[in-house]
Structure formats: structure tokens, C-alpha cells
N, CA, C, O and the ligand as a Tripos MOL2 file, in Angstrom:
@<TRIPOS>MOLECULE
protein
  301   299    76     0     0
PROTEIN
NO_CHARGES

@<TRIPOS>ATOM
      1 N         215.9110 -121.7580   45.0730 N.3       1 MET1
      2 CA        216.5310 -122.9310   45.5550 C.3       1 MET1
      3 C         217.1740 -122.4730   46.6590 C.2       1 MET1
      4 O         217.5890 -121.3150   46.7220 O.2       1 MET1
      5 N         217.3300 -123.4640   47.7570 N.am      2 LYS2
      6 CA        217.6610 -123.2410   49.0580 C.3       2 LYS2
      7 C         219.0860 -122.9300   49.2530 C.2       2 LYS2
      8 O         219.8350 -123.7820   48.7740 O.2       2 LYS2
      9 N         219.5740 -122.0750   49.7480 N.am      3 CYS3
     10 CA        221.0090 -121.5390   49.9060 C.3       3 CYS3
     11 C         221.8390 -122.9420   50.7000 C.2       3 CYS3
     12 O         221.5800 -123.3580   51.8300 O.2       3 CYS3
     13 N         222.6650 -123.3820   49.9460 N.am      4 ARG4
     14 CA        223.5550 -124.5060   50.5930 C.3       4 ARG4
     15 C         225.3370 -123.9980   50.5790 C.2       4 ARG4
     16 O         226.2990 -124.7650   50.5500 O.2       4 ARG4
     17 N         225.3660 -122.5590   50.6090 N.am      5 CYS5
     18 CA        226.8020 -122.1010   50.3510 C.3       5 CYS5
     19 C         227.4780 -122.5520   51.4980 C.2       5 CYS5
     20 O         228.5580 -123.1270   51.3650 O.2       5 CYS5
     21 N         226.9480 -122.3530   52.6870 N.am      6 GLU6
     22 CA        227.7990 -122.6450   53.8670 C.3       6 GLU6
     23 C         228.5730 -124.0420   54.0850 C.2       6 GLU6
     24 O         229.6490 -124.2490   54.6450 O.2       6 GLU6
     25 N         227.7530 -124.8580   53.5120 N.am      7 THR7
     26 CA        228.2770 -126.4090   53.5710 C.3       7 THR7
     27 C         228.8180 -126.8990   52.4510 C.2       7 THR7
     28 O         229.5210 -127.8980   52.5960 O.2       7 THR7
     29 N         228.6360 -126.3230   51.0110 N.am      8 LEU8
     30 CA        229.0520 -126.9500   49.7480 C.3       8 LEU8
     31 C         230.6700 -126.4930   49.9660 C.2       8 LEU8
     32 O         231.1350 -125.5440   50.5980 O.2       8 LEU8
     33 N         231.3040 -127.5110   49.2170 N.am      9 THR9
     34 CA        232.8140 -127.2790   48.9630 C.3       9 THR9
     35 C         232.9470 -127.1710   47.5290 C.2       9 THR9
     36 O         233.6980 -126.3310   47.0320 O.2       9 THR9
     37 N         232.1460 -128.1080   46.7170 N.am     10 GLN10
     38 CA        232.5330 -128.1340   45.1760 C.3      10 GLN10
     39 C         231.2240 -128.7550   44.6820 C.2      10 GLN10
     40 O         230.5710 -129.5400   45.3690 O.2      10 GLN10
     41 N         230.8300 -128.3040   43.2780 N.am     11 LEU11
     42 CA        229.7910 -128.9630   42.5620 C.3      11 LEU11
     43 C         230.3400 -129.1590   41.3980 C.2      11 LEU11
     44 O         231.2300 -128.4290   40.9610 O.2      11 LEU11
     45 N         229.8770 -130.1360   40.7970 N.am     12 GLU12
     46 CA        230.3100 -130.5000   39.3790 C.3      12 GLU12
     47 C         229.0570 -130.6740   38.4590 C.2      12 GLU12
     48 O         227.9680 -131.0250   38.9110 O.2      12 GLU12
     49 N         229.3020 -130.3810   37.0260 N.am     13 GLY13
     50 CA        228.3680 -130.9380   35.8950 C.3      13 GLY13
     51 C         227.0450 -130.1440   36.2640 C.2      13 GLY13
     52 O         227.0680 -129.0860   36.8920 O.2      13 GLY13
     53 N         225.7940 -130.8140   35.7710 N.am     14 ALA14
     54 CA        224.6620 -130.1990   35.9100 C.3      14 ALA14
     55 C         224.4190 -129.5850   37.3210 C.2      14 ALA14
     56 O         224.0060 -128.4320   37.4500 O.2      14 ALA14
     57 N         224.6400 -130.2450   38.1670 N.am     15 GLU15
     58 CA        224.3220 -129.8490   39.6190 C.3      15 GLU15
     59 C         225.0020 -128.3790   39.9560 C.2      15 GLU15
     60 O         224.5110 -127.5740   40.7480 O.2      15 GLU15
     61 N         226.2810 -128.1680   39.1740 N.am     16 ALA16
     62 CA        226.9710 -126.7710   39.5350 C.3      16 ALA16
     63 C         226.3000 -126.0540   38.5970 C.2      16 ALA16
     64 O         226.0480 -124.9720   39.1260 O.2      16 ALA16
     65 N         225.8720 -126.0750   37.4800 N.am     17 SER17
     66 CA        225.2620 -125.2050   36.5880 C.3      17 SER17
     67 C         223.8740 -124.7160   37.1970 C.2      17 SER17
     68 O         223.4710 -123.5530   37.2360 O.2      17 SER17
     69 N         223.2550 -125.8160   37.6460 N.am     18 SER18
     70 CA        221.6520 -125.4170   37.9710 C.3      18 SER18
     71 C         221.8950 -124.6800   39.3960 C.2      18 SER18
     72 O         221.1690 -123.7100   39.6180 O.2      18 SER18
     73 N         222.7480 -125.0070   40.2840 N.am     19 TYR19
     74 CA        222.8570 -124.1340   41.4350 C.3      19 TYR19
     75 C         223.2050 -122.7440   41.1460 C.2      19 TYR19
     76 O         222.5550 -121.8010   41.5980 O.2      19 TYR19
     77 N         224.2950 -122.6070   40.3460 N.am     20 ALA20
     78 CA        224.7150 -121.0450   40.0280 C.3      20 ALA20
     79 C         223.4540 -120.3850   39.3790 C.2      20 ALA20
     80 O         223.1310 -119.2190   39.6060 O.2      20 ALA20
     81 N         222.8020 -121.1890   38.5920 N.am     21 ARG21
     82 CA        221.6850 -120.4810   37.7760 C.3      21 ARG21
     83 C         220.5750 -120.1280   38.7170 C.2      21 ARG21
     84 O         220.0770 -119.0080   38.6030 O.2      21 ARG21
     85 N         220.1690 -120.8690   39.5450 N.am     22 GLU22
     86 CA        219.0560 -120.8280   40.2640 C.3      22 GLU22
     87 C         219.0780 -120.1390   41.5730 C.2      22 GLU22
     88 O         218.0460 -119.6590   42.0440 O.2      22 GLU22
     89 N         220.2910 -120.0720   42.2150 N.am     23 HIS23
     90 CA        220.6160 -119.6020   43.4360 C.3      23 HIS23
     91 C         221.5750 -118.3540   43.3330 C.2      23 HIS23
     92 O         221.2450 -117.2960   43.8690 O.2      23 HIS23
     93 N         222.7130 -118.4720   42.6730 N.am     24 LEU24
     94 CA        223.6410 -117.4070   42.6790 C.3      24 LEU24
     95 C         223.4230 -116.4140   41.8150 C.2      24 LEU24
     96 O         222.6950 -116.6040   40.8410 O.2      24 LEU24
     97 N         224.0310 -115.1940   42.0520 N.am     25 ARG25
     98 CA        223.9250 -113.8500   41.1880 C.3      25 ARG25
     99 C         225.2300 -113.7560   40.6300 C.2      25 ARG25
    100 O         226.2810 -113.8880   41.2580 O.2      25 ARG25
    101 N         225.0960 -113.5010   39.3190 N.am     26 GLU26
    102 CA        226.4950 -113.3650   38.3760 C.3      26 GLU26
    103 C         227.1540 -112.1160   38.5810 C.2      26 GLU26
    104 O         226.5450 -111.0500   38.4840 O.2      26 GLU26
    105 N         228.3280 -112.1890   38.8510 N.am     27 VAL27
    106 CA        229.1340 -110.8540   39.2260 C.3      27 VAL27
    107 C         229.9880 -110.5420   37.7690 C.2      27 VAL27
    108 O         229.9450 -109.4360   37.2300 O.2      27 VAL27
    109 N         230.5900 -111.4340   37.3480 N.am     28 ARG28
    110 CA        231.8140 -111.2800   36.3680 C.3      28 ARG28
    111 C         231.8040 -112.3160   35.3250 C.2      28 ARG28
    112 O         231.7950 -113.4800   35.7260 O.2      28 ARG28
    113 N         231.8040 -112.1100   34.1120 N.am     29 VAL29
    114 CA        232.1550 -113.1150   33.0500 C.3      29 VAL29
    115 C         233.5530 -112.9310   32.5470 C.2      29 VAL29
    116 O         234.0010 -111.8030   32.3410 O.2      29 VAL29
    117 N         234.2010 -113.9470   32.3580 N.am     30 ASP30
    118 CA        235.4780 -113.8500   31.6300 C.3      30 ASP30
    119 C         235.3610 -114.8960   30.4130 C.2      30 ASP30
    120 O         235.6200 -116.0950   30.5180 O.2      30 ASP30
    121 N         234.9560 -114.2910   29.3170 N.am     31 PRO31
    122 CA        234.9040 -115.2490   28.3030 C.3      31 PRO31
    123 C         236.0110 -116.0010   27.5540 C.2      31 PRO31
    124 O         235.8780 -116.9670   26.8030 O.2      31 PRO31
    125 N         237.2960 -115.2640   27.9660 N.am     32 ILE32
    126 CA        238.4790 -115.8120   27.4000 C.3      32 ILE32
    127 C         238.6610 -117.0420   28.0840 C.2      32 ILE32
    128 O         238.6900 -118.0980   27.4510 O.2      32 ILE32
    129 N         238.7990 -117.0010   29.4660 N.am     33 ALA33
    130 CA        239.1270 -118.0870   30.4240 C.3      33 ALA33
    131 C         238.0990 -119.0010   30.5710 C.2      33 ALA33
    132 O         238.3580 -120.0620   31.1400 O.2      33 ALA33
    133 N         236.8500 -118.7630   30.1180 N.am     34 TRP34
    134 CA        235.7500 -119.5060   30.4200 C.3      34 TRP34
    135 C         235.3900 -119.6730   31.9680 C.2      34 TRP34
    136 O         235.2710 -120.7460   32.5590 O.2      34 TRP34
    137 N         235.2500 -118.4600   32.4740 N.am     35 GLN35
    138 CA        235.1530 -118.3520   33.9280 C.3      35 GLN35
    139 C         233.9640 -117.4250   34.4230 C.2      35 GLN35
    140 O         233.8670 -116.2850   33.9700 O.2      35 GLN35
    141 N         233.1210 -117.8830   35.2910 N.am     36 THR36
    142 CA        232.1580 -116.6770   35.7230 C.3      36 THR36
    143 C         232.3230 -116.7980   37.3170 C.2      36 THR36
    144 O         232.4140 -117.8040   38.0200 O.2      36 THR36
    145 N         232.3300 -115.5430   37.6230 N.am     37 GLU37
    146 CA        232.2800 -115.4130   39.3660 C.3      37 GLU37
    147 C         230.6390 -115.0230   39.7210 C.2      37 GLU37
    148 O         229.8370 -114.3660   39.0570 O.2      37 GLU37
    149 N         230.5270 -115.5250   40.6950 N.am     38 TYR38
    150 CA        229.0990 -115.4530   41.1910 C.3      38 TYR38
    151 C         229.2010 -115.3510   42.6960 C.2      38 TYR38
    152 O         230.0530 -115.9350   43.3660 O.2      38 TYR38
    153 N         228.0090 -114.3480   43.2930 N.am     39 VAL39
    154 CA        227.8340 -114.1780   44.6400 C.3      39 VAL39
    155 C         226.6860 -114.6990   45.0260 C.2      39 VAL39
    156 O         225.7090 -114.6150   44.2810 O.2      39 VAL39
    157 N         226.6000 -115.3900   46.3790 N.am     40 CYS40
    158 CA        225.4870 -115.6920   47.1940 C.3      40 CYS40
    159 C         224.4460 -114.6180   47.4890 C.2      40 CYS40
    160 O         224.8800 -113.7590   48.2560 O.2      40 CYS40
    161 N         223.4320 -114.4710   47.1650 N.am     41 PRO41
    162 CA        222.5130 -113.3640   47.6920 C.3      41 PRO41
    163 C         222.1470 -113.4240   49.0900 C.2      41 PRO41
    164 O         221.6500 -112.4410   49.6390 O.2      41 PRO41
    165 N         222.3700 -114.5670   49.7360 N.am     42 ASP42
    166 CA        222.2210 -114.7270   51.1490 C.3      42 ASP42
    167 C         223.3250 -114.3500   52.1340 C.2      42 ASP42
    168 O         223.2220 -113.6210   53.1210 O.2      42 ASP42
    169 N         224.3990 -114.9880   51.6760 N.am     43 THR43
    170 CA        225.5860 -115.0060   52.4580 C.3      43 THR43
    171 C         226.5670 -114.1520   51.8860 C.2      43 THR43
    172 O         227.3180 -113.7580   52.7790 O.2      43 THR43
    173 N         226.8920 -113.6750   50.7040 N.am     44 GLY44
    174 CA        227.6980 -112.8550   50.1120 C.3      44 GLY44
    175 C         228.9130 -113.7320   49.8420 C.2      44 GLY44
    176 O         229.9180 -113.0580   49.6160 O.2      44 GLY44
    177 N         229.0810 -114.9180   49.8080 N.am     45 LYS45
    178 CA        230.0710 -115.8450   49.7230 C.3      45 LYS45
    179 C         230.1680 -115.8890   48.0820 C.2      45 LYS45
    180 O         229.1420 -116.0470   47.4210 O.2      45 LYS45
    181 N         231.3810 -115.7490   47.4960 N.am     46 ARG46
    182 CA        231.6040 -115.7720   46.1950 C.3      46 ARG46
    183 C         232.0910 -116.8900   45.5610 C.2      46 ARG46
    184 O         233.0450 -117.4040   46.1450 O.2      46 ARG46
    185 N         231.6840 -117.4970   44.4110 N.am     47 TRP47
    186 CA        231.9790 -118.7600   43.7660 C.3      47 TRP47
    187 C         232.5210 -118.5110   42.3600 C.2      47 TRP47
    188 O         232.3320 -117.4630   41.7430 O.2      47 TRP47
    189 N         233.1730 -119.5020   41.9300 N.am     48 LEU48
    190 CA        233.6790 -119.3540   40.4430 C.3      48 LEU48
    191 C         233.3690 -120.5450   39.9390 C.2      48 LEU48
    192 O         233.6580 -121.5970   40.5090 O.2      48 LEU48
    193 N         232.7390 -120.4720   38.8010 N.am     49 LEU49
    194 CA        232.2800 -121.4380   37.7730 C.3      49 LEU49
    195 C         233.3070 -121.4810   36.7140 C.2      49 LEU49
    196 O         233.6450 -120.4420   36.1460 O.2      49 LEU49
    197 N         233.8630 -122.7180   36.3940 N.am     50 ASP50
    198 CA        234.8070 -122.7950   35.2330 C.3      50 ASP50
    199 C         234.7870 -124.0800   34.7380 C.2      50 ASP50
    200 O         234.1610 -125.0260   35.2170 O.2      50 ASP50
    201 N         235.5810 -124.0830   33.6400 N.am     51 TYR51
    202 CA        235.4980 -125.7850   32.9330 C.3      51 TYR51
    203 C         236.9290 -126.4820   33.0130 C.2      51 TYR51
    204 O         237.6870 -126.3160   32.0570 O.2      51 TYR51
    205 N         237.2890 -127.1490   33.9520 N.am     52 PRO52
    206 CA        238.4980 -127.6540   34.0630 C.3      52 PRO52
    207 C         238.9350 -128.5600   32.9020 C.2      52 PRO52
    208 O         240.1190 -128.7320   32.6150 O.2      52 PRO52
    209 N         237.8870 -129.1410   32.2410 N.am     53 HIS53
    210 CA        238.1200 -130.1420   31.0540 C.3      53 HIS53
    211 C         238.0290 -129.2580   29.6020 C.2      53 HIS53
    212 O         237.5190 -129.8090   28.6260 O.2      53 HIS53
    213 N         238.4560 -128.1010   29.5130 N.am     54 SER54
    214 CA        238.1780 -127.2840   28.5690 C.3      54 SER54
    215 C         238.5840 -127.8710   27.2220 C.2      54 SER54
    216 O         238.1510 -127.3520   26.1930 O.2      54 SER54
    217 N         239.5560 -129.1350   27.1670 N.am     55 GLU55
    218 CA        239.8780 -129.6470   25.8340 C.3      55 GLU55
    219 C         239.0750 -130.2970   25.3850 C.2      55 GLU55
    220 O         239.3040 -130.6990   24.2440 O.2      55 GLU55
    221 N         237.8330 -130.6930   26.0100 N.am     56 LEU56
    222 CA        236.6950 -131.3630   25.6260 C.3      56 LEU56
    223 C         235.9870 -130.5360   24.5300 C.2      56 LEU56
    224 O         236.0640 -129.3090   24.4750 O.2      56 LEU56
    225 N         235.3070 -131.2830   23.6800 N.am     57 HIS57
    226 CA        234.2420 -130.5260   22.7750 C.3      57 HIS57
    227 C         233.2250 -129.9920   23.7050 C.2      57 HIS57
    228 O         232.7840 -130.5970   24.6830 O.2      57 HIS57
    229 N         232.8710 -128.7370   23.2930 N.am     58 GLY58
    230 CA        232.0560 -127.8120   24.2120 C.3      58 GLY58
    231 C         232.2720 -127.2740   25.6700 C.2      58 GLY58
    232 O         231.4910 -126.6150   26.3560 O.2      58 GLY58
    233 N         233.5780 -127.7420   25.9750 N.am     59 GLY59
    234 CA        234.0670 -127.2720   27.1480 C.3      59 GLY59
    235 C         234.2070 -128.2680   28.2330 C.2      59 GLY59
    236 O         235.0400 -128.1180   29.1260 O.2      59 GLY59
    237 N         233.3730 -129.3290   28.1700 N.am     60 GLY60
    238 CA        233.0570 -130.4340   29.1920 C.3      60 GLY60
    239 C         232.3540 -129.9550   30.3700 C.2      60 GLY60
    240 O         231.9700 -128.7850   30.3400 O.2      60 GLY60
    241 N         232.1070 -130.6940   31.4580 N.am     61 PRO61
    242 CA        231.1920 -130.3740   32.5430 C.3      61 PRO61
    243 C         231.8110 -129.0560   33.2370 C.2      61 PRO61
    244 O         233.0000 -128.7400   33.1880 O.2      61 PRO61
    245 N         230.7960 -128.3510   33.8840 N.am     62 PRO62
    246 CA        231.4430 -127.1240   34.5820 C.3      62 PRO62
    247 C         231.6590 -127.5940   36.0420 C.2      62 PRO62
    248 O         231.1680 -128.6270   36.4970 O.2      62 PRO62
    249 N         232.4320 -126.7420   36.7180 N.am     63 ARG63
    250 CA        232.9170 -127.0270   38.0540 C.3      63 ARG63
    251 C         232.7830 -125.5740   38.9270 C.2      63 ARG63
    252 O         233.3400 -124.5260   38.6000 O.2      63 ARG63
    253 N         231.9800 -125.7480   40.0230 N.am     64 LEU64
    254 CA        231.8280 -124.5400   40.8370 C.3      64 LEU64
    255 C         232.6240 -124.7200   42.1610 C.2      64 LEU64
    256 O         232.5660 -125.7080   42.8930 O.2      64 LEU64
    257 N         233.3120 -123.7010   42.3340 N.am     65 ARG65
    258 CA        234.2430 -123.8000   43.8850 C.3      65 ARG65
    259 C         234.0640 -122.5500   44.4270 C.2      65 ARG65
    260 O         233.9220 -121.5650   43.7040 O.2      65 ARG65
    261 N         234.0540 -122.4850   45.7150 N.am     66 PRO66
    262 CA        234.0730 -121.1590   46.5130 C.3      66 PRO66
    263 C         235.3570 -120.3530   46.3330 C.2      66 PRO66
    264 O         236.4510 -120.9160   46.2790 O.2      66 PRO66
    265 N         235.2000 -118.9120   46.2310 N.am     67 LEU67
    266 CA        236.5630 -118.1770   45.9140 C.3      67 LEU67
    267 C         237.1140 -117.8770   47.2800 C.2      67 LEU67
    268 O         236.3350 -117.3530   48.0760 O.2      67 LEU67
    269 N         238.3480 -118.1320   47.6680 N.am     68 PRO68
    270 CA        239.0330 -117.9360   48.9800 C.3      68 PRO68
    271 C         239.3210 -116.5010   49.1720 C.2      68 PRO68
    272 O         239.3040 -115.9290   50.2610 O.2      68 PRO68
    273 N         239.6280 -115.8810   47.8530 N.am     69 PHE69
    274 CA        239.9550 -114.4410   48.0900 C.3      69 PHE69
    275 C         239.1320 -113.3380   47.9500 C.2      69 PHE69
    276 O         238.1600 -113.4710   47.2060 O.2      69 PHE69
    277 N         239.3440 -112.0720   48.6110 N.am     70 PRO70
    278 CA        238.4300 -111.2020   48.7570 C.3      70 PRO70
    279 C         238.3210 -110.5090   47.2970 C.2      70 PRO70
    280 O         239.3060 -110.4860   46.5590 O.2      70 PRO70
    281 N         237.1160 -109.9600   46.9220 N.am     71 PRO71
    282 CA        236.8530 -109.5400   45.3770 C.3      71 PRO71
    283 C         237.9880 -108.5800   44.9550 C.2      71 PRO71
    284 O         238.2380 -108.5410   43.7500 O.2      71 PRO71
    285 N         238.6310 -107.8840   45.7020 N.am     72 ASP72
    286 CA        239.4640 -106.8010   45.2000 C.3      72 ASP72
    287 C         240.9300 -107.0900   45.0800 C.2      72 ASP72
    288 O         241.6890 -106.3160   44.4980 O.2      72 ASP72
    289 N         241.2890 -108.1160   45.5880 N.am     73 SER73
    290 CA        242.7270 -108.8840   45.6600 C.3      73 SER73
    291 C         243.1150 -109.4890   44.3180 C.2      73 SER73
    292 O         242.3830 -110.2690   43.7090 O.2      73 SER73
    293 N         244.3460 -109.0740   43.8780 N.am     74 PRO74
    294 CA        244.8900 -109.8160   42.7500 C.3      74 PRO74
    295 C         244.7360 -111.2390   42.7990 C.2      74 PRO74
    296 O         244.9350 -111.8550   43.8460 O.2      74 PRO74
    297 N         244.3520 -111.8700   41.6020 N.am     75 GLU75
    298 CA        244.1930 -113.6030   41.6240 C.3      75 GLU75
    299 C         245.6490 -114.2590   41.4780 C.2      75 GLU75
    300 O         245.7770 -115.4830   41.4690 O.2      75 GLU75
    301 ZN        223.8500 -119.2540   49.0170 Zn       76 ZN76
@<TRIPOS>BOND
     1     1     2 1
     2     2     3 1
     3     3     4 2
     4     3     5 am
     5     5     6 1
     6     6     7 1
     7     7     8 2
     8     7     9 am
     9     9    10 1
    10    10    11 1
    11    11    12 2
    12    11    13 am
    13    13    14 1
    14    14    15 1
    15    15    16 2
    16    15    17 am
    17    17    18 1
    18    18    19 1
    19    19    20 2
    20    19    21 am
    21    21    22 1
    22    22    23 1
    23    23    24 2
    24    23    25 am
    25    25    26 1
    26    26    27 1
    27    27    28 2
    28    27    29 am
    29    29    30 1
    30    30    31 1
    31    31    32 2
    32    31    33 am
    33    33    34 1
    34    34    35 1
    35    35    36 2
    36    35    37 am
    37    37    38 1
    38    38    39 1
    39    39    40 2
    40    39    41 am
    41    41    42 1
    42    42    43 1
    43    43    44 2
    44    43    45 am
    45    45    46 1
    46    46    47 1
    47    47    48 2
    48    47    49 am
    49    49    50 1
    50    50    51 1
    51    51    52 2
    52    51    53 am
    53    53    54 1
    54    54    55 1
    55    55    56 2
    56    55    57 am
    57    57    58 1
    58    58    59 1
    59    59    60 2
    60    59    61 am
    61    61    62 1
    62    62    63 1
    63    63    64 2
    64    63    65 am
    65    65    66 1
    66    66    67 1
    67    67    68 2
    68    67    69 am
    69    69    70 1
    70    70    71 1
    71    71    72 2
    72    71    73 am
    73    73    74 1
    74    74    75 1
    75    75    76 2
    76    75    77 am
    77    77    78 1
    78    78    79 1
    79    79    80 2
    80    79    81 am
    81    81    82 1
    82    82    83 1
    83    83    84 2
    84    83    85 am
    85    85    86 1
    86    86    87 1
    87    87    88 2
    88    87    89 am
    89    89    90 1
    90    90    91 1
    91    91    92 2
    92    91    93 am
    93    93    94 1
    94    94    95 1
    95    95    96 2
    96    95    97 am
    97    97    98 1
    98    98    99 1
    99    99   100 2
   100    99   101 am
   101   101   102 1
   102   102   103 1
   103   103   104 2
   104   103   105 am
   105   105   106 1
   106   106   107 1
   107   107   108 2
   108   107   109 am
   109   109   110 1
   110   110   111 1
   111   111   112 2
   112   111   113 am
   113   113   114 1
   114   114   115 1
   115   115   116 2
   116   115   117 am
   117   117   118 1
   118   118   119 1
   119   119   120 2
   120   119   121 am
   121   121   122 1
   122   122   123 1
   123   123   124 2
   124   123   125 am
   125   125   126 1
   126   126   127 1
   127   127   128 2
   128   127   129 am
   129   129   130 1
   130   130   131 1
   131   131   132 2
   132   131   133 am
   133   133   134 1
   134   134   135 1
   135   135   136 2
   136   135   137 am
   137   137   138 1
   138   138   139 1
   139   139   140 2
   140   139   141 am
   141   141   142 1
   142   142   143 1
   143   143   144 2
   144   143   145 am
   145   145   146 1
   146   146   147 1
   147   147   148 2
   148   147   149 am
   149   149   150 1
   150   150   151 1
   151   151   152 2
   152   151   153 am
   153   153   154 1
   154   154   155 1
   155   155   156 2
   156   155   157 am
   157   157   158 1
   158   158   159 1
   159   159   160 2
   160   159   161 am
   161   161   162 1
   162   162   163 1
   163   163   164 2
   164   163   165 am
   165   165   166 1
   166   166   167 1
   167   167   168 2
   168   167   169 am
   169   169   170 1
   170   170   171 1
   171   171   172 2
   172   171   173 am
   173   173   174 1
   174   174   175 1
   175   175   176 2
   176   175   177 am
   177   177   178 1
   178   178   179 1
   179   179   180 2
   180   179   181 am
   181   181   182 1
   182   182   183 1
   183   183   184 2
   184   183   185 am
   185   185   186 1
   186   186   187 1
   187   187   188 2
   188   187   189 am
   189   189   190 1
   190   190   191 1
   191   191   192 2
   192   191   193 am
   193   193   194 1
   194   194   195 1
   195   195   196 2
   196   195   197 am
   197   197   198 1
   198   198   199 1
   199   199   200 2
   200   199   201 am
   201   201   202 1
   202   202   203 1
   203   203   204 2
   204   203   205 am
   205   205   206 1
   206   206   207 1
   207   207   208 2
   208   207   209 am
   209   209   210 1
   210   210   211 1
   211   211   212 2
   212   211   213 am
   213   213   214 1
   214   214   215 1
   215   215   216 2
   216   215   217 am
   217   217   218 1
   218   218   219 1
   219   219   220 2
   220   219   221 am
   221   221   222 1
   222   222   223 1
   223   223   224 2
   224   223   225 am
   225   225   226 1
   226   226   227 1
   227   227   228 2
   228   227   229 am
   229   229   230 1
   230   230   231 1
   231   231   232 2
   232   231   233 am
   233   233   234 1
   234   234   235 1
   235   235   236 2
   236   235   237 am
   237   237   238 1
   238   238   239 1
   239   239   240 2
   240   239   241 am
   241   241   242 1
   242   242   243 1
   243   243   244 2
   244   243   245 am
   245   245   246 1
   246   246   247 1
   247   247   248 2
   248   247   249 am
   249   249   250 1
   250   250   251 1
   251   251   252 2
   252   251   253 am
   253   253   254 1
   254   254   255 1
   255   255   256 2
   256   255   257 am
   257   257   258 1
   258   258   259 1
   259   259   260 2
   260   259   261 am
   261   261   262 1
   262   262   263 1
   263   263   264 2
   264   263   265 am
   265   265   266 1
   266   266   267 1
   267   267   268 2
   268   267   269 am
   269   269   270 1
   270   270   271 1
   271   271   272 2
   272   271   273 am
   273   273   274 1
   274   274   275 1
   275   275   276 2
   276   275   277 am
   277   277   278 1
   278   278   279 1
   279   279   280 2
   280   279   281 am
   281   281   282 1
   282   282   283 1
   283   283   284 2
   284   283   285 am
   285   285   286 1
   286   286   287 1
   287   287   288 2
   288   287   289 am
   289   289   290 1
   290   290   291 1
   291   291   292 2
   292   291   293 am
   293   293   294 1
   294   294   295 1
   295   295   296 2
   296   295   297 am
   297   297   298 1
   298   298   299 1
   299   299   300 2
@<TRIPOS>SUBSTRUCTURE
     1 MET1         2 RESIDUE 1 A MET
     2 LYS2         6 RESIDUE 1 A LYS
     3 CYS3        10 RESIDUE 1 A CYS
     4 ARG4        14 RESIDUE 1 A ARG
     5 CYS5        18 RESIDUE 1 A CYS
     6 GLU6        22 RESIDUE 1 A GLU
     7 THR7        26 RESIDUE 1 A THR
     8 LEU8        30 RESIDUE 1 A LEU
     9 THR9        34 RESIDUE 1 A THR
    10 GLN10       38 RESIDUE 1 A GLN
    11 LEU11       42 RESIDUE 1 A LEU
    12 GLU12       46 RESIDUE 1 A GLU
    13 GLY13       50 RESIDUE 1 A GLY
    14 ALA14       54 RESIDUE 1 A ALA
    15 GLU15       58 RESIDUE 1 A GLU
    16 ALA16       62 RESIDUE 1 A ALA
    17 SER17       66 RESIDUE 1 A SER
    18 SER18       70 RESIDUE 1 A SER
    19 TYR19       74 RESIDUE 1 A TYR
    20 ALA20       78 RESIDUE 1 A ALA
    21 ARG21       82 RESIDUE 1 A ARG
    22 GLU22       86 RESIDUE 1 A GLU
    23 HIS23       90 RESIDUE 1 A HIS
    24 LEU24       94 RESIDUE 1 A LEU
    25 ARG25       98 RESIDUE 1 A ARG
    26 GLU26      102 RESIDUE 1 A GLU
    27 VAL27      106 RESIDUE 1 A VAL
    28 ARG28      110 RESIDUE 1 A ARG
    29 VAL29      114 RESIDUE 1 A VAL
    30 ASP30      118 RESIDUE 1 A ASP
    31 PRO31      122 RESIDUE 1 A PRO
    32 ILE32      126 RESIDUE 1 A ILE
    33 ALA33      130 RESIDUE 1 A ALA
    34 TRP34      134 RESIDUE 1 A TRP
    35 GLN35      138 RESIDUE 1 A GLN
    36 THR36      142 RESIDUE 1 A THR
    37 GLU37      146 RESIDUE 1 A GLU
    38 TYR38      150 RESIDUE 1 A TYR
    39 VAL39      154 RESIDUE 1 A VAL
    40 CYS40      158 RESIDUE 1 A CYS
    41 PRO41      162 RESIDUE 1 A PRO
    42 ASP42      166 RESIDUE 1 A ASP
    43 THR43      170 RESIDUE 1 A THR
    44 GLY44      174 RESIDUE 1 A GLY
    45 LYS45      178 RESIDUE 1 A LYS
    46 ARG46      182 RESIDUE 1 A ARG
    47 TRP47      186 RESIDUE 1 A TRP
    48 LEU48      190 RESIDUE 1 A LEU
    49 LEU49      194 RESIDUE 1 A LEU
    50 ASP50      198 RESIDUE 1 A ASP
    51 TYR51      202 RESIDUE 1 A TYR
    52 PRO52      206 RESIDUE 1 A PRO
    53 HIS53      210 RESIDUE 1 A HIS
    54 SER54      214 RESIDUE 1 A SER
    55 GLU55      218 RESIDUE 1 A GLU
    56 LEU56      222 RESIDUE 1 A LEU
    57 HIS57      226 RESIDUE 1 A HIS
    58 GLY58      230 RESIDUE 1 A GLY
    59 GLY59      234 RESIDUE 1 A GLY
    60 GLY60      238 RESIDUE 1 A GLY
    61 PRO61      242 RESIDUE 1 A PRO
    62 PRO62      246 RESIDUE 1 A PRO
    63 ARG63      250 RESIDUE 1 A ARG
    64 LEU64      254 RESIDUE 1 A LEU
    65 ARG65      258 RESIDUE 1 A ARG
    66 PRO66      262 RESIDUE 1 A PRO
    67 LEU67      266 RESIDUE 1 A LEU
    68 PRO68      270 RESIDUE 1 A PRO
    69 PHE69      274 RESIDUE 1 A PHE
    70 PRO70      278 RESIDUE 1 A PRO
    71 PRO71      282 RESIDUE 1 A PRO
    72 ASP72      286 RESIDUE 1 A ASP
    73 SER73      290 RESIDUE 1 A SER
    74 PRO74      294 RESIDUE 1 A PRO
    75 GLU75      298 RESIDUE 1 A GLU
    76 ZN76       301 GROUP 0 **** ****
């Protein structure tokens, strides 16, 4: 999949999960918070996939957003 990390601001639903799966590299999984951190292999930009509607059955649709903080800083 072609890199769109420089122009993307946010993805939701199937688009978010397929972009993460086909383009991004998984860095860290937090099974408690239902969050997965990704990094773009082309630009090094970091992304966070989460489930903002986690009260829904199955967690609801995923959301993919860029991480503004560097990897070693506290969240
Ligand atoms: Zn990319």
C-alpha cells in the first residue's frame, strides 16, 4: 500500500485497520487499553490505533491517529 502518512490526519473503521495492517509496522500492543502503536516504515511517523467506542459489542470501529509525542516520553 502506498504511504499516505504525510497527509493523513485520521482514519476510522475498515480504512484504519487495513491501512495499519497493509502499510504500518506494529510497535507495541496494549491489550488492556485496546491500543496498538504503529510506525510507518517509510517516514518513521508513529500512529496509534484505538477503539473510541469500546462500550460497543466487539469494541466498535477502530480509529487511527498520528502520535504527537516521541516514543520515549511519558504519555
Ligand atoms: Zn507511511
